[in-house]
N, C-alpha and C positions, 0 to 999 in steps of 0.2 A: 346933597346931591338930587336933583329931580328925578333919577331914574336907578334902579338896582338890577344887580344881574339877575337875570332868570325873567324878569319882568318882560311882556309882549306889548309893544305899542304901536301905534298906526302912524303913520309918519309921510310928508311927502319931501322927497330928496331935493333940496335945493341947488345944488352944485355939486362939481367933482375935484377932489384932490387932486395933489402932485401925483400920488402914486395912483390915482384911478378909482379912488373908493368913493362912493357918493356919499354926499354931505347932509346929513336933516339936524333940526335943531328942535329941541324939547325944554321949552322955557327958557330959550338960548344958550343951553348946554350943548354942543357937538356931539354929534353921534357919526360915527364913519361906519359906513354900510358897504363891505364888496359887491362887486358886481350889479352896481345898480347906477342909475344914469338919472341926470338932473329931468325932473318933472314925475320920474317914478313914484308913485304912490303905493306905498306896499306896508304892510306888517312885519315888524323887527322883533326878534328876541333881544337884548340885551345880554351880550356874552363877557363885558368886562367894562368895569368902571375905572377911571384914572380920577384925579384931582379936577382935571379940565377939558375930559374928554371922555367919549365912552365907545365901545363897538358893537357892534350887533350883526345880526344875520337876517335874512330873509325867511319869515313863514310863511307867506304868502303875497301876491300882490300884482299889481298889474304894469309889470315891467317891460318896457318896451325894446324889442329885440335887438 
């Protein structure tokens, strides 16, 4: 896995998924980030890691309103 739970990483949100979560990629590994929009540059704390994706929460960033 390219990420571990608790790790903090800087990402750019590429798109928004069907459930409204922002989607970023780390080494082609998908990370879902609630409360973000495409184009946001944020620092994310990884909150969960599964086989094919991870979830994260924003620590700080330049989210668009």
